C-alpha positions in Angstrom: -57.6 -99.9 -3.8 -54.8 -100.5 -6.3 -57.4 -100.5 -9.1 -58.6 -97.0 -7.7 -55.0 -95.6 -7.4 -54.3 -96.7 -11.0 -57.0 -94.3 -12.1 -57.2 -91.7 -9.6 -54.3 -90.3 -7.3 -55.7 -90.0 -3.8 -55.5 -86.8 -1.6 -54.8 -87.6 1.9 -55.3 -85.6 5.0 -53.9 -86.7 8.2 -55.0 -84.8 11.3 -53.0 -85.5 14.5 -54.7 -85.0 17.8 -53.0 -83.4 20.7 -53.6 -83.5 24.3 -53.0 -86.7 26.4 -52.6 -89.1 23.5 -49.7 -91.4 23.9 -46.7 -89.7 22.3 -44.9 -93.0 21.4 -48.0 -94.6 20.0 -48.8 -91.5 17.8 -45.2 -91.4 16.7 -45.3 -95.1 15.7 -48.6 -94.7 13.7 -47.2 -91.6 11.9 -44.0 -93.5 11.1 -46.0 -96.4 9.7 -48.3 -94.3 7.7 -45.5 -92.2 6.2 -43.5 -95.4 5.3 -43.0 -96.3 1.7 -45.7 -99.0 2.1 -48.4 -96.5 2.6 -47.0 -93.4 1.2 -48.9 -90.8 3.4 -47.5 -87.4 3.8 -47.0 -86.0 7.3 -48.0 -82.4 7.4 -47.1 -80.6 10.7 -49.5 -77.7 11.1 -47.1 -75.6 13.2 -44.3 -75.9 10.7 -46.8 -75.0 7.9 -47.9 -71.8 9.8 -44.3 -70.9 10.6 -43.2 -71.3 6.9 -46.1 -69.2 5.7 -45.3 -66.5 8.2 -41.7 -66.5 7.1 -42.6 -66.3 3.6 -45.0 -63.4 4.2 -47.8 -65.0 2.1 -51.3 -63.6 2.5 -52.3 -66.7 4.5 -49.2 -66.2 6.8 -50.0 -62.5 7.2 -53.6 -63.3 8.0 -52.8 -65.9 10.5 -50.2 -63.6 12.2 -52.9 -60.9 12.5 -55.2 -63.4 14.2 -52.6 -64.3 16.9 
């Protein structure tokens, strides 16, 4: 993978599941993935939606109209 990363910067999407998954296990996995070792970025959907609503972006306004 290092050879690939030297040529192409990867785009990572990490989707977290909800429901009855073990919160502590999920937290550990996310912490490991977002560590410097792996360099993933944790995007919290609720925070992203809230930020878009607060900034009154077209996406935020559209989402607000749906809920």
